[in-house]
VEXDREN-2710 file (C-alpha; in Angstrom, 1 decimal):
% VEXDREN-2710
k/r/px/py/pz
1/MET/303.4/195.6/73.7
2/GLN/303.0/191.4/73.7
3/SER/305.8/189.2/75.0
4/SER/306.3/185.8/74.9
5/ILE/309.3/185.2/77.8
6/LEU/308.0/187.0/80.3
7/TRP/306.8/183.9/82.0
8/LEU/310.3/182.3/82.1
9/ILE/311.4/185.0/84.8
10/PRO/309.6/183.5/87.4
11/THR/309.7/180.0/86.5
12/LEU/312.9/179.6/86.4
13/PRO/313.6/179.9/90.4
14/LEU/310.6/177.9/91.0
15/VAL/312.2/175.0/88.8
16/GLY/315.4/175.4/91.1
17/PHE/313.2/175.2/93.8
18/ALA/311.6/171.9/92.8
19/VAL/314.7/170.2/91.7
20/ASN/316.6/171.3/95.5
21/GLY/313.5/170.7/97.6
22/LEU/313.7/167.1/95.7
23/LEU/317.4/166.8/96.1
24/SER/316.8/167.9/99.9
25/LEU/314.5/165.3/100.6
26/GLY/317.4/162.8/100.6
27/SER/319.5/164.4/103.0
28/ALA/322.4/162.4/103.4
29/ARG/323.1/162.5/99.6
30/SER/322.7/166.1/99.2
31/GLU/325.3/166.9/101.7
32/ARG/328.5/164.9/99.5
33/GLY/330.2/167.2/97.9
34/ALA/329.3/166.6/94.3
35/ALA/325.7/167.0/95.0
36/LYS/326.3/170.0/97.0
37/GLY/328.0/171.6/94.1
38/PHE/325.2/170.7/91.6
39/VAL/322.5/172.2/94.3
40/ALA/324.8/175.8/94.5
41/ALA/325.3/175.7/91.0
42/LEU/321.6/175.3/90.0
43/ALA/319.9/177.4/92.6
44/VAL/322.5/180.3/91.3
45/ALA/321.7/179.7/87.6
46/MET/318.0/180.0/87.9
47/PRO/318.1/183.6/89.4
48/ALA/321.1/184.7/87.3
49/ALA/319.1/183.4/84.0
50/ALA/316.1/185.5/85.6
51/PHE/318.6/188.5/85.5
52/LEU/319.5/188.1/81.9
53/ILE/316.2/187.9/81.0
54/THR/315.2/190.7/82.7
55/LEU/318.0/192.6/81.1
56/LEU/316.4/191.9/77.6
57/GLY/313.3/192.8/79.0
58/ILE/314.7/196.4/79.7
59/ALA/316.4/196.7/76.5
60/THR/312.9/196.2/75.0
61/LEU/311.8/199.0/76.9
62/VAL/314.5/201.6/76.2
63/GLN/313.7/200.3/72.5
64/PHE/310.2/201.2/72.6
65/PRO/309.3/204.4/75.0
66/GLY/306.2/204.4/76.3
67/GLN/305.4/200.6/76.1
68/ALA/305.2/197.8/78.6
69/LEU/305.5/194.0/77.8
70/VAL/303.0/192.2/78.5
71/GLN/301.9/188.4/78.6
72/SER/298.5/186.6/79.2
73/LEU/299.0/183.3/80.3
74/TRP/295.7/181.6/81.1
75/HIS/292.3/182.4/82.1
76/TRP/292.1/182.3/85.5
77/LEU/288.9/183.7/88.4
78/PRO/285.7/185.1/87.0
79/ILE/286.2/188.8/88.4
80/GLY/284.6/191.9/86.4
81/ALA/282.8/192.0/83.4
82/GLU/285.5/190.0/81.2
83/GLY/287.1/188.1/84.0
84/LEU/290.9/188.1/84.9
85/ALA/293.4/186.1/83.3
86/PHE/296.7/185.5/85.0
87/GLY/298.6/188.0/83.2
88/LEU/302.5/189.2/83.6
89/LEU/303.1/192.9/83.1
90/PHE/306.6/194.5/82.4
91/ASP/306.8/198.0/82.4
92/ARG/309.5/200.7/83.9
93/LEU/308.7/200.2/87.7
94/THR/308.4/196.7/87.1
95/ALA/311.8/196.5/85.1
96/LEU/313.4/198.9/88.0
97/MET/312.0/196.1/90.6
98/LEU/313.3/193.0/89.1
99/LEU/316.3/194.7/88.2
100/PHE/317.9/194.5/91.6
101/ILE/315.4/191.6/92.7
102/THR/317.1/189.4/90.5
103/GLY/320.9/191.1/90.3
104/ILE/321.1/191.4/94.0
105/GLY/319.3/188.0/95.1
106/THR/322.0/186.1/92.6
107/LEU/325.0/187.8/94.7
108/ILE/323.3/186.7/98.0
109/HIS/322.7/183.1/96.1
110/VAL/326.6/183.1/95.3
111/TYR/327.4/184.8/99.0
112/SER/324.9/181.5/100.6
113/ILE/327.2/179.1/99.2
114/GLY/330.1/179.8/101.5
115/TYR/327.9/181.1/104.1
116/MET/325.8/177.8/104.3
117/TRP/328.2/175.1/102.8
118/GLN/329.0/173.1/105.9
119/ASP/325.0/173.5/107.4
120/ARG/323.3/170.1/106.9
121/GLY/320.3/171.8/105.2
122/PHE/322.1/173.4/102.7
123/ALA/319.9/172.1/99.9
124/ARG/316.9/172.9/101.7
125/PHE/318.0/176.4/102.4
126/MET/318.9/176.9/98.7
127/ALA/315.8/175.7/97.7
128/TYR/313.9/178.1/100.0
129/LEU/315.7/180.8/98.7
130/ASN/314.7/180.1/95.3
131/LEU/311.1/179.6/95.9
132/PHE/311.4/183.0/97.2
133/MET/313.0/184.2/94.0
134/ALA/310.0/182.6/91.8
135/SER/307.4/184.5/94.9
136/MET/308.8/188.1/95.0
137/ILE/308.8/188.1/91.1
138/ILE/305.4/187.2/91.0
139/LEU/304.8/190.3/93.3
140/VAL/306.0/192.8/91.5
141/LEU/305.7/190.7/87.6
142/GLY/301.8/190.3/87.9
143/ASP/299.2/192.6/86.3
144/SER/296.7/192.9/89.0
145/LEU/296.2/192.6/92.4
146/VAL/295.3/189.3/92.4
147/ALA/298.2/188.0/91.1
148/THR/300.5/190.7/93.3
149/PHE/299.0/188.5/96.3
150/LEU/299.9/185.6/95.5
151/GLY/303.3/187.0/95.3
152/TRP/302.7/188.4/98.1
153/GLU/301.7/184.9/100.2
154/GLY/304.7/183.6/98.8
155/VAL/306.9/185.8/100.3
156/GLY/305.5/185.6/103.5
157/LEU/305.5/182.1/103.4
158/CYS/309.4/181.8/102.2
159/SER/310.1/184.4/105.1
160/TYR/308.2/182.0/107.4
161/LEU/310.6/178.9/106.4
162/LEU/313.8/180.9/106.2
163/ILE/313.5/182.7/109.7
164/GLY/312.8/179.5/111.4
165/PHE/315.3/177.5/109.5
166/TRP/317.1/176.4/112.1
167/HIS/313.8/175.1/113.8
168/LYS/315.5/173.1/117.1
169/THR/316.0/176.4/118.6
170/THR/312.7/177.7/120.1
171/ALA/313.6/181.1/119.7
172/TYR/313.8/180.9/116.1
173/ASN/310.5/179.1/115.6
174/ASP/309.1/181.9/118.1
175/ALA/310.3/184.5/115.6
176/ALA/308.9/183.0/112.7
177/ARG/305.4/182.4/114.0
178/LYS/305.5/186.4/115.0
179/ALA/306.4/187.2/111.4
180/PHE/303.7/185.0/109.8
181/VAL/301.2/186.0/112.4
182/ILE/301.6/189.8/112.4
183/ASN/302.4/189.4/108.1
184/ARG/298.9/188.2/108.0
185/ILE/296.9/191.1/110.0
186/GLY/298.4/193.1/107.1
187/ASP/297.1/190.7/104.5
188/LEU/294.0/191.0/105.5
189/GLY/294.2/194.6/104.9
190/PHE/295.5/194.1/101.7
191/LEU/292.3/191.9/100.6
192/LEU/289.9/194.4/102.1
193/GLY/291.1/197.2/100.1
194/ALA/291.4/195.7/97.0
195/PHE/287.5/194.6/97.4
196/CYS/286.5/198.5/98.4
197/LEU/288.9/199.5/95.4
198/PHE/286.7/196.7/93.0
199/ALA/283.8/198.6/94.7
200/ALA/285.0/201.9/94.2
201/MET/285.0/201.3/90.3
202/GLY/281.3/200.5/90.2
203/ASP/280.5/198.6/87.2
204/ALA/283.9/199.3/85.3
205/GLY/285.5/197.5/88.6
206/SER/288.5/195.3/87.6
207/LEU/291.6/194.4/89.4
208/ARG/294.2/194.7/86.9
209/TYR/296.5/197.6/87.4
210/ALA/296.3/199.1/84.1
211/ASP/292.5/199.1/84.3
212/ILE/293.1/200.6/87.7
213/SER/295.2/203.3/86.5
214/ALA/293.4/204.4/83.6
215/TRP/289.8/204.6/86.1
216/PHE/291.4/206.9/88.5
217/THR/293.1/208.8/86.1
218/ALA/290.1/209.8/84.7
219/ALA/288.0/209.9/87.5
220/PRO/285.6/212.8/88.3
221/LYS/286.4/215.0/91.2
222/GLU/283.9/213.5/93.1
223/VAL/285.9/210.9/93.6
224/VAL/288.7/212.7/95.4
225/GLY/288.5/211.9/99.1
226/SER/285.3/210.1/98.8
227/GLY/284.6/206.8/101.5
228/LEU/285.1/204.0/99.5
229/VAL/288.3/205.3/98.0
230/VAL/289.9/206.5/101.0
231/ALA/289.1/203.0/102.6
232/ALA/290.4/201.1/100.0
233/ALA/294.1/203.2/100.2
234/ALA/293.6/203.2/103.7
235/LEU/293.4/199.1/103.8
236/LEU/295.6/198.7/101.1
237/PHE/298.3/200.7/103.2
238/LEU/297.7/198.8/106.4
239/GLY/298.9/195.5/104.0
240/CYS/301.9/197.8/103.5
241/THR/302.6/198.3/107.1
242/GLY/302.7/194.7/107.8
243/LYS/305.0/193.7/104.9
244/SER/307.4/196.7/105.0
245/ALA/307.3/196.8/108.8
246/GLN/305.7/200.2/109.9
247/VAL/304.1/201.5/113.0
248/PRO/302.2/199.4/114.5
249/LEU/302.9/196.3/112.9
250/LEU/307.1/196.5/113.1
251/THR/307.9/194.1/115.7
252/TRP/308.3/190.8/113.3
253/LEU/311.3/192.3/111.6
254/PRO/314.0/192.4/114.2
255/ASP/312.9/189.5/116.0
256/ALA/313.4/188.2/112.0
257/MET/317.2/188.2/112.6
258/ALA/317.1/184.8/113.9
259/GLY/317.5/183.1/110.5
260/PRO/320.8/182.9/108.7
261/THR/322.3/186.3/107.5
262/PRO/321.6/185.6/103.8
263/VAL/318.3/185.5/104.6
264/SER/318.5/189.2/106.6
265/ALA/319.9/190.0/103.2
266/LEU/317.8/189.1/100.8
267/ILE/314.7/189.8/102.3
268/HIS/314.9/191.8/105.2
269/ALA/317.0/194.0/103.4
270/ALA/316.6/194.5/99.6
271/THR/313.9/192.4/99.0
272/MET/310.3/191.6/100.7
273/VAL/310.2/194.4/103.1
274/THR/310.1/197.0/100.3
275/SER/307.4/195.6/98.6
276/GLY/304.9/197.4/100.7
277/VAL/306.7/200.7/99.0
278/TYR/306.1/199.2/95.8
279/LEU/302.4/198.5/96.2
280/VAL/301.7/202.0/97.4
281/ALA/303.5/203.4/94.0
282/ARG/302.2/200.7/91.8
283/LEU/298.7/202.4/92.9
284/ALA/299.9/206.3/93.1
285/ASP/296.9/206.9/91.3
286/VAL/294.7/205.4/93.5
287/PHE/296.5/207.0/96.9
288/VAL/296.5/210.4/95.3
289/LEU/293.0/210.8/95.6
290/ALA/293.0/210.2/99.1
291/PRO/295.1/213.0/100.8
292/GLN/294.1/211.7/104.1
293/VAL/295.8/208.8/103.5
294/MET/298.8/210.1/102.3
295/THR/299.3/212.3/105.1
296/ALA/298.9/209.2/107.3
297/ILE/301.5/207.6/105.5
298/THR/303.8/210.9/105.9
299/LEU/303.1/210.5/109.7
300/ILE/303.4/206.7/110.2
301/GLY/306.6/206.7/108.1
302/LEU/308.4/209.7/110.4
303/VAL/306.8/208.0/113.7
304/THR/308.5/204.6/112.3
305/ALA/312.2/206.3/110.9
306/VAL/312.7/208.0/114.6
307/TYR/311.6/204.6/116.3
308/GLY/313.9/202.4/114.3
309/ALA/316.9/205.1/114.7
310/ILE/316.5/205.3/118.6
311/ALA/316.1/201.6/118.4
312/GLY/319.4/201.1/116.8
313/LEU/321.3/203.4/119.3
314/VAL/320.5/200.8/121.9
315/GLN/321.3/197.6/120.0
316/GLN/324.6/195.4/121.2
317/ASP/323.9/192.8/118.6
318/ILE/325.1/193.8/115.0
319/LYS/322.4/192.2/113.2
320/LYS/319.9/194.1/115.5
321/VAL/321.2/197.5/114.8
322/LEU/321.0/197.0/111.3
323/ALA/317.2/195.3/111.3
324/TYR/316.6/198.5/113.0
325/SER/318.1/201.0/110.7
326/THR/316.3/198.9/107.5
327/VAL/313.0/199.9/109.8
328/SER/314.2/203.3/109.9
329/GLN/315.0/203.5/106.6
330/LEU/311.7/202.4/105.2
331/GLY/310.1/205.2/107.3
332/PHE/312.1/207.5/105.1
333/MET/310.7/205.4/101.5
334/PHE/307.2/206.1/103.2
335/MET/307.7/209.7/104.2
336/ALA/308.8/210.6/100.8
337/ALA/305.5/208.3/99.2
338/GLY/303.5/210.3/101.3
339/VAL/304.2/214.0/100.2
340/GLY/303.9/212.1/96.6
341/ALA/307.3/211.8/95.9
342/PHE/307.4/208.5/94.4
343/ASP/309.7/208.1/92.3
344/VAL/312.0/209.3/95.3
345/ALA/311.1/206.8/97.2
346/LEU/311.7/204.2/94.7
347/PHE/315.1/205.5/94.4
348/HIS/315.6/205.2/98.1
349/VAL/314.8/201.5/97.8
350/PHE/316.8/200.9/94.9
351/THR/319.8/202.7/96.6
352/HIS/318.8/201.2/100.1
353/ALA/318.8/197.2/98.6
354/PHE/322.9/197.7/97.6
355/PHE/324.0/199.6/101.0
356/LYS/321.9/197.4/103.3
357/ALA/322.5/194.4/101.5
358/THR/326.3/195.1/101.6
359/LEU/326.2/196.1/105.6
360/PHE/324.0/192.6/106.3
361/LEU/326.3/190.5/104.1
362/GLY/329.1/191.7/105.7
363/ALA/328.1/191.6/109.5
364/GLY/327.6/187.8/108.3
365/SER/330.8/187.5/107.4
366/VAL/331.9/188.8/110.9
367/ILE/329.5/186.7/112.3
368/HIS/331.5/183.7/110.3
369/ALA/335.2/185.0/111.2
370/LEU/334.2/185.2/115.0
371/HIS/332.7/181.5/115.0
372/HIS/328.9/182.9/115.4
373/GLU/329.8/185.7/117.9
374/GLN/327.0/189.1/117.6
375/ASP/327.7/191.1/120.2
376/MET/329.6/193.7/119.3
377/ARG/330.9/194.2/122.9
378/ARG/332.6/191.2/122.0
379/MET/334.3/192.3/118.8
380/GLY/336.6/195.1/117.8
381/GLY/340.0/195.7/116.1
382/LEU/338.5/193.9/112.8
383/ALA/339.8/196.3/110.5
384/LYS/343.4/194.6/109.5
385/ALA/342.1/191.1/110.1
386/LEU/339.2/191.0/107.5
387/PRO/340.5/193.6/105.0
388/ILE/337.4/193.0/102.4
389/THR/334.7/192.9/104.6
390/TYR/336.0/196.3/106.1
391/SER/336.1/197.8/103.1
392/SER/332.7/196.8/101.7
393/MET/331.1/197.7/105.2
394/TRP/332.9/201.1/104.8
395/PHE/331.5/201.4/101.9
396/GLY/327.9/201.0/103.1
397/TRP/328.2/203.1/106.3
398/TYR/329.9/206.0/103.6
399/ALA/326.9/205.9/101.9
400/ILE/323.8/204.9/104.7
401/ILE/324.9/207.8/107.0
402/GLY/324.5/210.1/103.7
403/MET/328.0/211.5/103.3
404/PRO/328.8/213.1/100.0
405/LEU/328.3/211.7/96.5
406/ALA/327.7/208.1/97.9
407/SER/324.2/206.5/96.7
408/GLY/322.6/207.1/100.2
409/PHE/323.5/210.9/100.3
410/MET/321.4/211.5/96.8
411/SER/318.3/209.6/97.7
412/LYS/318.4/210.5/101.7
413/ASP/318.9/214.0/100.4
414/LEU/316.2/213.8/97.6
415/ILE/313.6/213.1/100.0
416/LEU/314.8/215.6/102.5
417/GLU/314.4/217.8/99.8
418/ARG/311.1/216.7/98.8
419/LEU/309.6/217.0/102.3
420/PHE/310.8/220.6/102.9
421/ALA/309.0/221.6/99.7
422/ALA/305.8/220.2/100.7
423/GLY/304.4/222.6/103.1
424/ASP/304.2/223.2/106.1
425/LEU/303.6/219.9/107.4
426/GLY/306.2/218.7/105.1
427/VAL/308.8/220.9/106.4
428/LEU/308.4/219.7/110.1
429/VAL/308.2/216.3/108.9
430/GLY/311.5/217.1/107.1
431/ILE/312.9/218.9/110.3
432/ALA/312.3/215.5/112.2
433/ALA/313.8/213.4/109.3
434/LEU/316.9/215.8/109.1
435/LEU/317.3/215.0/112.9
436/THR/316.7/211.3/112.6
437/ALA/319.6/211.3/110.0
438/LEU/321.8/212.5/112.5
439/LEU/320.9/209.7/114.7
440/THR/321.5/207.4/111.9
441/ALA/325.1/208.7/111.3
442/ILE/325.2/208.1/114.9
443/TYR/324.2/204.7/115.3
444/MET/326.4/203.1/112.3
445/SER/329.3/205.0/113.4
446/ARG/328.7/203.4/116.5
447/MET/328.6/200.0/114.9
448/MET/331.6/200.5/113.0
449/TYR/333.6/201.7/116.3
450/LEU/332.8/198.8/118.3
451/VAL/332.9/196.1/115.2
452/PHE/336.3/197.7/113.5
453/TRP/337.5/200.8/114.8
454/SER/338.0/199.9/118.5
455/PRO/340.6/198.1/120.4
456/SER/339.7/194.2/120.0
457/ARG/337.8/192.6/122.9
458/ILE/337.8/189.4/120.7
459/ASP/338.9/186.0/123.2
460/PRO/342.2/185.3/122.8
461/ALA/341.1/182.0/121.6
462/THR/338.8/183.1/118.9
463/ARG/341.2/186.0/117.7
464/ALA/344.0/183.2/116.7
465/HIS/341.6/181.8/114.3
466/VAL/340.1/184.8/112.8
467/HIS/340.5/184.9/109.4
468/GLU/338.7/186.7/106.1
469/SER/335.7/184.9/104.4
470/PRO/335.8/182.5/101.7
471/PHE/336.1/183.9/98.1
472/THR/332.0/183.3/97.8
473/MET/331.1/185.5/100.2
474/THR/333.7/187.9/99.6
475/MET/333.0/188.7/95.7
476/PRO/329.2/189.7/95.8
477/LEU/330.0/191.5/99.2
478/PHE/332.8/193.7/97.6
479/ILE/330.6/194.1/94.2
480/LEU/327.7/195.6/96.5
481/GLY/329.8/197.7/98.4
482/ILE/331.2/199.1/94.9
483/GLY/327.3/199.7/94.1
484/SER/326.5/201.2/97.5
485/LEU/329.0/203.9/96.5
486/ILE/328.1/204.4/92.6
487/VAL/324.7/203.5/92.1
488/GLY/323.0/207.3/93.3
489/THR/324.3/208.7/90.0
490/ALA/321.0/207.3/88.4
491/TRP/319.6/210.5/89.7
492/VAL/322.5/212.5/88.3
493/GLY/321.2/215.1/85.6
494/PHE/323.1/213.8/82.6
495/SER/320.9/215.5/80.2
496/GLU/321.6/218.6/81.8
497/VAL/325.4/218.0/81.2
498/MET/324.4/218.2/77.8
499/ASP/322.1/220.9/77.9
500/LYS/322.1/223.3/81.0
501/GLN/318.7/224.4/79.8
502/MET/317.1/221.0/80.2
503/HIS/316.6/219.9/84.0
504/LEU/316.1/215.8/83.5
505/ASP/317.2/213.2/85.3
506/PHE/317.8/209.3/84.2
507/PHE/315.8/207.9/87.1
508/ALA/313.0/209.9/87.5
509/GLN/312.3/210.1/83.1
510/TRP/312.4/206.2/83.2
511/LEU/309.5/206.2/85.5
512/ALA/307.6/208.9/84.4
513/PRO/305.2/206.6/82.3
514/VAL/304.3/205.2/84.9
515/LEU/304.0/207.5/87.9
516/GLY/303.7/211.0/85.7
517/HIS/300.2/211.3/86.5
518/ALA/300.2/210.9/89.9
519/GLN/302.9/213.3/90.4
520/THR/301.1/215.7/88.3
521/VAL/298.3/215.6/90.7
522/VAL/300.7/215.8/94.1
523/ALA/302.3/218.9/92.0
524/ALA/298.9/220.5/90.9
525/GLY/298.0/220.6/95.0
526/HIS/301.6/222.3/95.6
527/ALA/302.7/225.9/95.8
528/PRO/305.3/226.4/93.2
529/HIS/309.1/226.5/94.4
530/GLU/312.1/227.6/93.3
531/GLY/314.5/224.3/93.8
532/HIS/318.3/225.5/93.8
533/GLY/318.3/227.2/96.8
534/LEU/316.2/224.4/99.0
535/VAL/318.8/221.6/97.2
536/TRP/321.8/223.4/98.3
537/MET/320.1/223.8/101.8
538/VAL/319.3/220.4/101.7
539/MET/322.7/218.8/100.9
540/ILE/324.7/221.3/103.3
541/PHE/322.5/220.5/106.3
542/GLY/322.6/216.4/105.6
543/THR/326.3/216.8/105.2
544/ILE/326.5/218.6/108.4
545/ALA/324.2/215.7/110.2
546/ALA/326.4/213.0/108.9
547/VAL/329.5/214.4/109.9
548/ILE/328.2/215.7/113.3
549/GLY/327.1/212.1/114.2
550/TRP/330.3/210.4/113.1
551/LEU/331.9/212.8/115.7
552/ILE/329.6/212.0/118.3
553/ALA/330.1/208.1/117.8
554/MET/333.9/208.6/117.8
555/LEU/333.9/210.6/121.4
556/LEU/331.8/208.1/122.5
557/PHE/333.0/204.9/121.0
558/ARG/336.5/204.8/119.7
559/ARG/337.7/203.1/122.8
560/GLY/334.8/200.8/122.8
561/PRO/332.0/200.4/125.0
562/ARG/332.3/201.4/128.4
563/GLY/333.5/198.4/130.4
564/SER/332.0/195.1/129.7
565/SER/328.7/196.3/129.0
566/GLU/326.6/199.3/128.5
567/PRO/325.1/201.1/131.9
568/GLY/322.5/200.2/133.5
569/PRO/319.9/202.7/132.6
570/LEU/320.7/202.7/129.1
571/THR/320.2/198.7/129.2
572/GLY/316.9/199.4/130.7
573/PHE/315.5/201.7/128.1
574/ALA/317.1/199.4/125.4
575/ALA/314.4/196.8/126.5
576/ALA/311.8/199.1/127.4
577/TRP/311.9/201.0/123.7
578/THR/312.6/198.1/121.6
579/ASP/310.0/196.0/123.3
580/GLY/307.2/198.9/123.8
581/PHE/304.8/197.0/120.9
582/ASP/305.1/193.9/122.2
583/ARG/304.1/194.8/125.4
584/VAL/301.3/197.3/124.5
585/TYR/300.7/194.0/122.1
586/ASP/300.3/192.0/125.3
587/LEU/298.1/194.1/127.1
588/ALA/295.9/195.1/124.6
589/VAL/295.4/191.9/122.5
590/ILE/297.5/188.8/124.1
591/ARG/295.9/189.1/127.3
592/PRO/292.5/189.8/126.5
593/THR/292.7/187.2/123.9
594/ARG/293.9/184.7/126.8
595/GLY/291.4/185.8/129.0
596/LEU/288.5/185.0/126.8
597/SER/290.2/182.0/125.7
598/TRP/289.7/180.9/129.2
599/ILE/286.0/182.0/129.9
600/LEU/285.1/180.2/126.7
601/ALA/287.0/177.0/127.7
602/ARG/286.4/177.0/131.6
603/ILE/283.2/178.3/131.7
604/ILE/281.1/177.9/128.4
605/ASP/283.1/175.1/127.4
606/GLN/283.6/173.1/130.1
607/ALA/280.9/174.5/133.2
608/LEU/278.0/175.0/130.9
609/ILE/278.5/172.8/127.5
610/GLY/280.0/169.9/129.6
611/SER/277.1/170.0/132.2
612/ILE/274.3/170.0/129.4
613/THR/276.3/167.1/127.5
614/ARG/277.0/165.1/130.5
615/THR/273.2/166.3/132.0
616/VAL/271.7/164.6/128.6
617/ALA/273.7/161.7/128.7
618/ASP/272.9/160.8/132.5
619/ILE/269.3/161.2/131.6
620/ALA/269.4/159.1/128.6
621/VAL/271.6/156.3/130.8
622/PHE/268.7/156.7/133.2
623/LEU/266.2/155.8/130.7
624/GLY/267.8/153.0/129.1
625/GLU/268.6/151.1/132.4
626/GLY/264.9/151.8/133.4
627/TYR/263.6/150.6/130.1
628/SER/265.7/147.3/130.5
629/THR/264.7/146.3/133.8
630/LEU/261.2/146.1/132.3
631/GLN/262.5/143.8/129.2
632/ARG/262.6/141.0/131.4
633/SER/263.3/137.4/129.3
634/ARG/260.3/135.7/132.0
635/LEU/256.9/135.0/130.2
636/ARG/254.4/135.7/133.1
637/SER/256.2/139.4/132.9
638/SER/256.0/139.7/129.2
639/LEU/252.5/138.5/129.5
640/ALA/251.6/140.9/132.2
641/MET/253.2/143.9/130.5
642/SER/251.1/143.0/127.1
643/VAL/247.7/143.0/129.4
644/VAL/248.6/146.5/130.7
645/GLY/249.3/147.6/127.3
646/VAL/246.2/146.3/126.1
647/VAL/244.1/147.6/128.8
648/VAL/245.8/151.3/128.3
649/ILE/244.9/151.2/124.2
650/ILE/241.1/150.1/125.1
651/ALA/240.9/152.9/127.9
652/VAL/242.1/155.5/125.3
653/LEU/239.6/154.3/122.3
654/LEU/236.8/153.8/124.8
655/TRP/238.0/158.1/126.5
656/PRO/234.7/160.1/126.3
657/GLY/235.3/161.9/123.4
658/ALA/238.4/159.9/122.0
659/GLY/236.4/158.8/118.6
660/ARG/235.4/162.1/117.7
END
């Protein structure tokens, strides 16, 4: 179904970026109160307007079930038989993603006003946020892999700009470059995967999602597990590991905490890092025909979830705890996608956006109140001093550890349920995921004890000035906190309440027109099971894991850290564990590259090529100087040389056989 307004959704934030970007060039003027007010109003109004248009689009989809809104803007590239237009696709999957990208994004923009108001780069920061919003919208709204890749690269650029926003600090610049480089590795996989996908479709080759879905839906059995399809799925998943921080391309995300806290909430919790899950779901019809890759996705998701959970246990920086928590939760999403539960993976994306944005913004509020202190060992006793921040973070904590009826409880238990129902491998992965959920409860409860529930360890001078954050920060924080508790009801079977014979749910039914075929293919490969006993088993054990994790954290950390710092062996383990991948990269990639560079620079360039160049130059100088000595400005010398030349020419001509 054609639409004429879809182009406004990415264009509005792009206008905000252009205007605020121009204002930021005149930094002195943009720092005045009136100018700052205009910058803030424009930066918030643009994503808010995009959110309203998204709601209009969702209302249209509800009115016309099974339909999708499309808009072709211009002929773009000569790819495929008919060429490729730059088009927009607003179906139910796009609507879901845009709902929290624009909605939560708007709230984070509001939060940023209070958090960044005193910063000299306020206009530039808000412009970058708007540019990120435009790029993320294009990523999920584009109707082809090429359009998605445009947004994919855009959010990578914005990530670089925002992580290194405080660019006068070398460590922050290093973190920004690290994110940029690691994401480029994944992006190469994205491109190569798109090429393989195009080739796998043969004469019908296309990069439009509608064409890809139609072709793979009707693909012959010979396509299942074929070389090009497996290569395409594996390479595209490599792209997802970069954006969504999966093993082995995960080390950039914890370092990305160098950026301002709103950046962590917007890019590294609610939106950009989930784009890999979105791409896997968007191409679900492709991935289900590559079972080897699906198994790899499940196992890599498990390893990532476990790694992130263990790393979260040993962090002292409040933002680093949440960063590794994001890594772990992304692993849960990919575990679900790997067993074909794409709708459940997206549901966890949805709930995670709320509770993790709440926790990050709450952490920012704590940091703001403590004058940029981030070490949890120097916190404690803040529950009464920061009541709104505390209550909001409590909501987020309650959700993420999986306590009953909260959003995290609903989505995480669904993941565990689908894992246990996916066969022998799924059962093993499910057990490991359940233990990871226990670790999640421990490290998140540890954070709450060290920050809010343990005795205060705050410097007296700082404690005297601790106060709640301004309304522009606490209002979005509290809204997201409430959302963390209630958005899980999107999976409650409302129709089951009306008719007990029907076992439907709102969220899954909403995504069925997009994901239904792929999940049918997956279900056909699994033995049927009776789900009610499994549901209750997962619910009970998931709740027990959350409670036990909370109790373990209470026993260990209710009085705060042991002494002024953690025990030495734990500190050493923390460094070894969290820096492990960086050390592997250093040994396997960086040092060999430096060695090869030294060989090329010293031996090849300076010694070999340099010596040849200098030798040629010396010979040229020698010949030139020798010839110049013969060119004397004396008449007798010139006549003598002329005579010698004539004699040589005559001799050559008179030489026997020279004329034949």
